[in-house]
C-alpha positions as CSV (number, residue, x, y, z in Angstrom):
1,M,4.0,-24.0,-12.4
2,E,7.7,-23.7,-13.3
3,Y,9.5,-20.5,-12.6
4,D,12.3,-19.3,-14.9
5,M,15.3,-18.2,-12.7
6,R,16.2,-15.6,-15.3
7,T,12.9,-13.7,-14.7
8,G,13.4,-10.3,-13.0
9,Q,17.2,-10.0,-13.7
10,Q,17.0,-6.6,-15.4
11,M,15.5,-3.1,-14.8
12,L,13.5,-1.2,-17.4
13,I,15.2,2.2,-18.2
14,G,14.4,4.2,-21.3
15,G,12.5,1.4,-22.9
16,N,15.3,-1.1,-22.5
17,W,15.7,-4.0,-20.1
18,V,19.2,-3.4,-18.6
19,S,21.5,-4.5,-15.8
20,A,23.1,-2.0,-13.4
21,R,25.8,0.0,-15.1
22,D,28.4,-1.2,-12.6
23,G,27.2,-4.8,-12.7
24,A,26.0,-4.8,-9.0
25,T,23.3,-7.3,-8.1
26,F,21.4,-8.6,-5.1
27,E,19.5,-11.9,-4.5
28,A,15.7,-12.3,-4.1
29,H,14.6,-15.4,-2.1
30,N,11.5,-17.4,-1.6
31,P,10.5,-16.8,2.1
32,A,8.6,-20.1,2.3
33,N,11.7,-22.2,1.8
34,G,14.7,-19.9,1.5
35,E,15.4,-20.8,-2.2
36,L,16.9,-18.4,-4.6
37,L,14.4,-16.8,-7.0
38,A,16.4,-14.3,-9.0
39,I,19.5,-12.2,-9.2
40,V,18.4,-8.6,-9.5
41,P,20.3,-5.4,-10.5
42,E,21.4,-3.1,-7.7
43,A,20.8,0.3,-9.2
44,G,23.3,3.1,-8.7
45,V,23.5,6.8,-9.2
46,E,24.1,6.5,-12.9
47,D,21.1,4.2,-13.4
48,V,18.8,6.5,-11.6
49,A,20.1,9.5,-13.5
50,A,19.5,7.7,-16.8
51,A,15.9,6.8,-15.8
52,V,15.1,10.4,-14.8
53,T,16.5,11.7,-18.1
54,A,14.5,9.2,-20.1
55,G,11.4,10.1,-18.1
56,L,11.9,13.8,-18.8
57,D,12.4,13.1,-22.5
58,A,9.2,11.0,-22.7
59,A,7.0,13.3,-20.7
60,P,6.0,16.0,-23.3
61,A,4.8,13.5,-25.9
62,W,3.0,11.4,-23.3
63,N,1.2,14.5,-21.9
64,A,0.4,15.7,-25.4
65,L,-1.6,12.5,-26.1
66,G,-4.4,13.8,-24.0
67,H,-6.3,11.8,-21.3
68,E,-8.4,9.8,-23.6
69,R,-5.5,8.2,-25.5
70,R,-3.5,7.7,-22.3
71,A,-6.5,5.9,-20.9
72,E,-6.8,3.8,-24.0
73,A,-3.1,2.7,-23.6
74,L,-3.6,1.9,-19.9
75,R,-6.8,-0.1,-20.6
76,R,-4.7,-2.3,-23.0
77,C,-2.2,-2.7,-20.1
78,A,-5.0,-3.8,-17.8
79,D,-6.2,-6.4,-20.4
80,A,-2.7,-7.8,-20.8
81,V,-2.2,-8.2,-17.1
82,E,-5.6,-9.8,-16.6
83,A,-4.8,-12.3,-19.3
84,D,-1.6,-13.3,-17.4
85,L,-3.0,-12.8,-13.9
86,D,-2.5,-16.4,-12.7
87,R,1.2,-16.5,-13.5
88,L,1.8,-13.1,-12.1
89,A,0.0,-14.0,-8.9
90,Y,2.2,-17.2,-8.6
91,L,5.3,-15.0,-8.8
92,D,3.8,-12.7,-6.2
93,S,3.3,-15.7,-3.9
94,L,6.8,-17.0,-4.5
95,G,8.4,-13.6,-3.7
96,V,6.6,-12.5,-0.5
97,G,4.8,-15.6,0.8
98,N,1.2,-14.4,0.3
99,P,-1.3,-17.2,-0.5
100,V,-1.6,-17.4,-4.3
101,R,-5.4,-17.0,-4.1
102,A,-4.9,-13.8,-2.2
103,A,-2.3,-12.6,-4.7
104,I,-4.9,-13.2,-7.5
105,G,-7.3,-11.0,-5.5
106,D,-4.7,-8.3,-5.1
107,G,-4.1,-8.3,-8.8
108,A,-7.8,-8.0,-9.5
109,N,-8.1,-5.1,-7.0
110,G,-5.2,-3.4,-8.8
111,L,-6.9,-3.8,-12.1
112,Q,-10.2,-2.5,-10.8
113,M,-8.4,0.7,-9.5
114,L,-6.5,1.1,-12.8
115,R,-9.7,1.0,-14.8
116,Y,-11.5,3.3,-12.4
117,M,-8.7,5.9,-12.9
118,C,-9.1,5.5,-16.7
119,N,-12.8,6.2,-16.4
120,V,-12.4,9.4,-14.4
121,A,-9.3,10.8,-16.2
122,G,-11.6,13.4,-17.9
123,E,-12.0,15.1,-14.6
124,L,-8.5,16.6,-15.0
125,K,-9.9,19.9,-16.0
126,G,-9.6,23.5,-15.0
127,T,-12.2,26.2,-14.1
128,T,-13.1,29.7,-15.3
129,L,-13.5,32.5,-12.8
130,P,-16.2,35.3,-13.2
131,V,-14.0,38.4,-13.0
132,G,-15.8,40.8,-15.2
133,H,-15.9,41.5,-18.9
134,D,-12.4,42.9,-19.1
135,F,-10.6,39.7,-18.1
136,L,-10.7,36.0,-18.9
137,D,-9.4,34.1,-15.9
138,Y,-9.0,30.3,-16.0
139,T,-7.0,27.5,-14.4
140,L,-5.0,24.6,-16.0
141,R,-3.9,21.3,-14.5
142,Q,-0.5,20.3,-15.7
143,P,1.6,17.2,-14.9
144,Y,4.8,17.5,-12.8
145,G,6.9,15.6,-15.4
146,V,8.6,12.7,-13.7
147,V,7.1,11.0,-10.6
148,A,8.8,8.7,-8.2
149,R,6.5,5.9,-7.0
150,I,7.9,3.7,-4.2
151,I,5.9,0.7,-3.3
152,P,6.2,-1.8,-0.4
153,F,6.5,-5.6,-0.3
154,N,3.1,-6.7,1.0
155,H,1.1,-6.4,-2.2
156,P,3.7,-6.2,-5.0
157,L,1.5,-7.2,-7.9
158,G,-1.6,-5.3,-6.9
159,F,0.4,-2.1,-6.0
160,T,2.5,-2.3,-9.3
161,I,-0.8,-2.1,-11.2
162,E,-2.7,0.3,-9.0
163,K,-0.1,2.8,-8.0
164,I,1.0,3.8,-11.6
165,A,-2.5,4.6,-12.7
166,A,-3.1,8.1,-11.4
167,P,0.3,9.6,-12.2
168,L,0.4,8.2,-15.7
169,L,-3.2,9.2,-16.5
170,A,-2.4,12.7,-15.2
171,G,0.3,12.9,-18.0
172,N,3.4,12.2,-15.9
173,T,6.0,9.6,-16.5
174,V,6.7,7.2,-13.6
175,I,9.8,5.7,-12.2
176,L,8.7,2.8,-10.0
177,K,10.9,1.6,-7.2
178,P,9.7,-1.7,-5.7
179,S,10.7,-3.3,-2.4
180,P,13.5,-5.8,-2.8
181,L,11.1,-8.4,-1.3
182,G,8.5,-8.0,-3.9
183,V,10.7,-7.3,-6.8
184,V,10.1,-10.4,-8.9
185,A,6.3,-9.9,-9.3
186,C,6.8,-6.2,-9.9
187,L,9.3,-6.6,-12.6
188,E,7.3,-9.3,-14.4
189,A,4.1,-7.2,-14.2
190,V,5.9,-4.3,-15.8
191,R,7.3,-6.6,-18.4
192,V,3.7,-7.4,-19.4
193,I,2.6,-3.7,-19.3
194,A,5.6,-2.1,-21.0
195,P,4.9,-3.0,-24.7
196,Y,1.7,-0.9,-24.5
197,L,3.4,2.3,-23.4
198,P,6.0,4.5,-25.1
199,A,9.6,4.1,-24.1
200,G,10.4,6.1,-20.9
201,V,6.8,6.5,-19.8
202,L,7.1,3.7,-17.2
203,Q,10.5,2.6,-15.8
204,V,11.7,0.5,-12.9
205,V,14.8,0.8,-10.8
206,T,15.7,-1.8,-8.2
207,D,17.8,-2.0,-5.1
208,S,18.3,-4.0,-1.9
209,A,18.6,-1.4,0.8
210,G,17.1,1.9,-0.4
211,G,20.2,3.4,-2.0
212,A,18.6,3.9,-5.4
213,G,15.4,5.2,-3.7
214,A,17.4,7.8,-1.8
215,V,19.1,9.0,-5.0
216,L,15.7,9.1,-6.8
217,V,13.9,11.2,-4.3
218,A,16.8,13.6,-3.9
219,H,17.1,14.2,-7.7
220,P,16.3,17.9,-8.4
221,K,14.2,17.0,-11.5
222,V,11.9,14.7,-9.6
223,K,9.4,17.1,-8.1
224,R,6.6,14.6,-7.1
225,I,7.2,11.6,-4.8
226,A,4.6,9.1,-3.6
227,F,5.5,6.4,-1.1
228,T,3.7,3.6,0.7
229,G,5.5,2.1,3.6
230,S,6.8,2.9,7.1
231,V,6.8,6.2,9.0
232,A,10.5,5.9,9.5
233,T,11.2,5.6,5.8
234,A,8.8,8.5,5.0
235,R,10.7,10.8,7.3
236,R,14.0,9.8,5.5
237,I,12.3,10.5,2.2
238,Q,11.2,14.0,3.4
239,L,14.8,14.8,4.4
240,A,16.4,13.3,1.3
241,G,13.9,14.9,-1.0
242,A,14.5,18.4,0.5
243,E,18.2,18.1,-0.5
244,G,17.1,18.3,-4.1
245,G,14.5,21.1,-3.7
246,I,10.9,21.6,-2.7
247,K,9.0,18.4,-3.4
248,A,5.3,17.5,-3.4
249,C,5.0,14.3,-1.4
250,S,2.2,11.9,-0.5
251,F,2.5,9.1,2.0
252,E,0.4,6.1,2.8
253,L,2.0,4.8,6.0
254,G,1.5,2.6,9.0
255,G,-1.4,1.9,11.2
256,K,-2.3,0.6,14.6
257,N,-5.9,0.3,13.7
258,P,-8.8,-0.2,16.2
259,L,-11.7,-2.5,15.9
260,I,-14.2,-1.1,18.5
261,V,-17.0,-3.3,19.6
262,F,-20.1,-2.0,21.6
263,P,-22.3,-4.2,23.7
264,D,-25.2,-4.1,21.2
265,A,-23.1,-5.3,18.3
266,D,-23.8,-8.6,16.4
267,I,-21.1,-10.7,18.1
268,D,-20.9,-13.4,15.4
269,A,-20.4,-10.7,12.7
270,A,-17.9,-8.8,14.8
271,V,-15.8,-11.9,15.5
272,S,-15.7,-12.6,11.8
273,A,-14.6,-9.0,11.2
274,A,-11.9,-9.3,13.8
275,V,-10.4,-12.2,11.9
276,T,-10.9,-10.6,8.4
277,G,-9.6,-7.2,9.6
278,M,-6.3,-8.7,10.5
279,N,-5.7,-9.6,6.8
280,L,-4.3,-13.0,8.0
281,T,-5.4,-14.9,4.9
282,R,-4.1,-12.2,2.6
283,T,-0.7,-11.1,4.0
284,L,-0.5,-12.8,7.5
285,G,-1.2,-9.4,9.1
286,Q,1.5,-7.6,7.1
287,S,-0.9,-4.7,6.2
288,C,-1.1,-1.1,7.2
289,G,-4.9,-1.5,7.5
290,S,-4.9,-4.5,9.8
291,T,-7.2,-4.0,12.8
292,S,-4.6,-5.1,15.4
293,R,-6.2,-3.5,18.4
294,L,-9.5,-5.0,19.5
295,F,-11.5,-3.0,22.1
296,L,-14.2,-5.2,23.8
297,P,-16.8,-4.1,26.4
298,D,-16.7,-5.9,29.8
299,S,-20.1,-7.4,29.3
300,I,-19.2,-9.5,26.2
301,H,-15.4,-9.8,26.5
302,D,-15.2,-13.5,27.6
303,E,-17.7,-14.8,25.1
304,F,-16.1,-12.8,22.3
305,V,-12.6,-13.9,23.0
306,D,-13.5,-17.5,23.3
307,R,-15.2,-17.4,19.9
308,L,-12.3,-15.5,18.4
309,V,-9.8,-18.1,19.7
310,D,-11.9,-20.9,18.1
311,R,-11.9,-19.0,14.7
312,L,-8.2,-18.4,14.8
313,A,-7.5,-22.0,15.6
314,Q,-9.2,-23.0,12.4
315,L,-6.7,-21.1,10.2
316,Q,-3.8,-23.3,9.2
317,P,-0.6,-22.4,7.4
318,G,0.4,-24.0,4.2
319,I,2.7,-23.6,1.2
320,P,1.8,-20.2,-0.2
321,T,1.7,-21.3,-3.9
322,L,-0.9,-24.0,-3.3
323,P,-4.4,-22.9,-4.1
324,S,-5.8,-24.5,-0.9
325,T,-3.5,-22.6,1.4
326,Q,-5.2,-20.4,4.0
327,L,-2.2,-18.8,5.7
328,G,1.1,-18.0,3.9
329,C,4.3,-16.8,5.6
330,L,6.0,-13.6,6.5
331,A,8.0,-11.9,3.8
332,S,11.5,-12.2,5.2
333,A,13.6,-13.4,8.1
334,A,13.7,-9.8,9.3
335,Q,9.9,-9.7,9.5
336,L,9.9,-13.0,11.4
337,A,12.5,-11.7,13.9
338,K,10.5,-8.5,14.4
339,V,7.3,-10.4,15.1
340,E,9.0,-12.8,17.5
341,A,10.6,-9.8,19.4
342,Y,7.2,-8.2,19.8
343,V,5.7,-11.4,21.1
344,E,8.5,-11.7,23.6
345,S,7.8,-8.1,24.7
346,G,4.1,-9.0,25.2
347,F,5.1,-11.9,27.5
348,A,7.5,-9.6,29.4
349,D,4.9,-6.9,29.9
350,G,2.4,-9.3,31.3
351,A,-0.1,-9.7,28.5
352,L,-2.0,-13.0,28.4
353,L,-1.4,-15.2,25.4
354,R,-4.6,-17.0,24.3
355,I,-3.4,-18.6,21.1
356,G,-0.4,-18.7,18.8
357,G,2.9,-17.0,19.9
358,R,5.1,-19.5,18.0
359,R,6.1,-20.9,14.7
360,P,4.1,-23.9,13.4
361,S,5.5,-27.4,13.7
362,G,6.0,-29.6,10.6
363,A,8.9,-30.3,8.3
364,E,7.4,-28.3,5.4
365,F,7.6,-25.1,7.6
366,R,11.1,-25.6,8.9
367,N,13.0,-23.4,6.4
368,G,10.3,-20.8,5.9
369,M,9.1,-17.6,7.7
370,F,5.9,-19.1,9.0
371,Y,4.2,-17.9,12.2
372,L,0.8,-18.7,13.8
373,P,-2.0,-16.2,14.3
374,T,-1.4,-14.8,17.8
375,L,-3.9,-13.3,20.3
376,F,-2.9,-11.4,23.4
377,D,-5.5,-10.6,26.0
378,N,-5.4,-8.2,29.1
379,V,-3.3,-5.8,27.1
380,R,-2.6,-2.3,28.5
381,T,-2.2,0.8,26.4
382,D,1.4,1.3,27.6
383,M,2.7,-2.0,26.3
384,R,4.8,-2.1,23.1
385,I,2.4,-4.5,21.5
386,A,-0.3,-1.9,22.1
387,R,1.5,1.1,20.6
388,D,3.8,-0.1,17.8
389,E,2.9,-1.3,14.4
390,I,4.0,-5.0,14.5
391,F,3.2,-5.7,10.8
392,G,2.5,-9.3,11.5
393,P,-0.2,-11.7,12.8
394,V,-0.4,-10.3,16.4
395,L,-3.8,-9.1,17.7
396,S,-4.1,-7.3,21.1
397,V,-7.4,-7.2,23.1
398,F,-8.3,-4.3,25.4
399,T,-11.3,-4.2,27.7
400,W,-13.4,-1.1,28.3
401,S,-16.4,0.1,30.3
402,D,-16.5,3.8,29.9
403,E,-17.0,5.4,26.4
404,N,-14.9,8.5,27.1
405,E,-12.0,6.4,28.3
406,L,-12.5,4.1,25.3
407,L,-12.2,7.0,22.9
408,A,-9.1,8.4,24.6
409,S,-7.4,4.9,24.4
410,V,-8.3,4.5,20.8
411,N,-6.8,7.8,19.9
412,D,-3.7,7.4,22.1
413,V,-1.3,6.2,19.4
414,E,0.8,8.0,16.8
415,Y,-1.2,6.4,13.9
416,G,-4.6,7.2,12.5
417,L,-5.2,5.1,9.3
418,T,-8.4,3.1,9.7
419,A,-11.0,2.1,12.3
420,N,-13.9,-0.4,12.4
421,I,-16.8,0.4,14.7
422,W,-19.3,-2.3,15.6
423,T,-22.7,-1.1,17.0
424,S,-26.4,-1.3,16.1
425,N,-26.9,2.3,17.5
426,L,-26.8,4.9,14.8
427,N,-26.0,7.7,17.2
428,T,-23.0,5.8,18.6
429,A,-21.8,5.0,15.1
430,V,-22.0,8.6,14.0
431,K,-20.3,10.0,17.1
432,F,-17.4,7.6,17.1
433,A,-16.9,7.9,13.4
434,R,-16.6,11.6,13.9
435,D,-14.3,11.5,16.9
436,V,-11.9,8.6,16.1
437,Q,-8.7,10.1,14.7
438,A,-8.4,8.0,11.5
439,G,-8.8,8.7,7.8
440,Y,-10.9,5.7,6.8
441,I,-13.8,4.4,9.0
442,W,-15.9,1.3,8.6
443,V,-19.1,1.0,10.6
444,N,-20.0,-2.7,10.9
445,G,-17.5,-3.4,8.2
446,R,-17.5,-7.1,7.7
447,D,-14.8,-7.5,5.0
448,G,-12.8,-4.3,5.1
449,R,-13.6,-3.5,1.5
450,H,-12.2,-0.5,-0.3
451,F,-14.5,1.0,-2.9
452,P,-12.9,2.8,-6.0
453,G,-13.6,6.4,-5.7
454,A,-13.6,6.5,-1.8
455,P,-10.5,8.4,-0.6
456,F,-8.1,6.3,1.4
457,G,-5.5,8.1,3.6
458,G,-4.4,8.5,7.2
459,Y,-4.4,11.0,10.0
460,K,-1.4,11.9,12.2
461,N,1.7,9.8,11.3
462,S,-0.3,7.4,9.1
463,G,0.1,9.5,6.0
464,L,-0.2,12.6,3.9
465,G,-2.8,12.9,1.2
466,T,-5.3,10.3,0.0
467,E,-5.4,7.6,-2.7
468,T,-7.9,5.5,-4.6
469,S,-10.1,8.5,-5.6
470,I,-10.2,11.5,-7.9
471,D,-8.2,13.4,-5.3
472,E,-5.3,11.1,-6.0
473,L,-5.5,11.8,-9.7
474,L,-5.6,15.6,-9.2
475,S,-2.6,15.3,-6.8
476,Y,-0.4,14.4,-9.7
477,T,-1.0,17.8,-11.3
478,E,0.1,21.3,-10.6
479,L,-2.5,24.1,-10.7
480,K,-1.8,27.1,-12.9
481,N,-3.9,30.3,-13.1
482,V,-4.0,32.3,-16.4
483,S,-5.4,35.8,-16.4
484,I,-5.9,37.5,-19.7
485,W,-6.8,41.2,-20.1
486,L,-9.4,41.8,-22.8
487,P,-9.0,45.4,-23.7
488,P,-12.2,47.2,-24.8
489,E,-12.7,47.6,-28.5
490,V,-11.8,51.1,-29.8
491,D,-14.0,52.6,-32.4
492,Q,-12.2,53.4,-35.6
């Protein structure tokens, strides 16, 4: 498939595809070979201000359409993306190094969520309160106006489709700010979607280092912010947002997620889950939901690790845009350097490397950000690889014998996004699902599937609020109470 180098060179502001007002640009590169993909606008203060103004201007008419007509428009957007999904997935793969077949799956997941939100948009309704015959008291749900939606690099196509659904259906307009690493697929997906929406309803501003994002979240007219990414960036968003007023924020952040195996578990299924849970064949482990901490009981540790090593050895890297590729590459040189530094820290702290720990050999990988799936055994909870989110293909194995100590170790990190519990004992499953400090729990979860309508969100520093459910839809509205006095009729 040929890629037009002109694709992705402009932002969408006020219904027009434009360059940055000062002409500033940055480069987007293919992480699999270092080649230039596109020259992209570097948005500045004036560009962000123009987008906010256009969003505010478009908001009243968009809200006045009502949820049914908004859903009709977004269903047309979904149909258009679905018809062009193969090309968009190819651009996703070019931009961030995910295997193209995984990018197709991400796009399909995004479409599923978009259509789910269209189907439940009618739940944006208020209530009446029984306060007696002299008053009518009811509530209204009203949109914020302009919403800032900041998405990460690991699923650029899927997140572009999915993350605009709830705020748009709630009657807001959206300013999307993609990661510079996933910008090509994001812009092209919006190019497909934009003809089906009024001007100003969906806009995109782009930057290379977060400057436009900082201006956007600090803007006093942007009262609702949603961000998916790192804890450090979320903290900066909270600080910057507060400069412009009191903001409603939701965050879906990092994870250091446990996969907890009990002695009575189905070992074959749990080994498969340990591989699948790392999201290696989707994003090479660059996922907040990756189960990067594996807790194994003494009694099955050796057998389990041997089987896991065999499974990981079967996964081979390839050029991301080829349909046969199992493992793509990391999204950037910075991501590769981060993974390599954590692997070196694992060696330095005394962890035992069982497989991986290096870049693959082969001329086809020389200029790309490829790294092999890496498994460390004998990991202690005080090691950096045990506590920090690496966001790469590094899995750490812990051994346990006491359930109380196990639970304490599982919860002894700043994160609390997901957990996967493997046991055939219902009592054990219920107890640990209750006591593990995480927002989304699988029990014997083989494929880590997310179901539309099931709320996804984290405890502790893994986030604030939930997504992928009706709660997300409601979160893009403000609740208003109206109390009307009904005076008694006076006889004439």
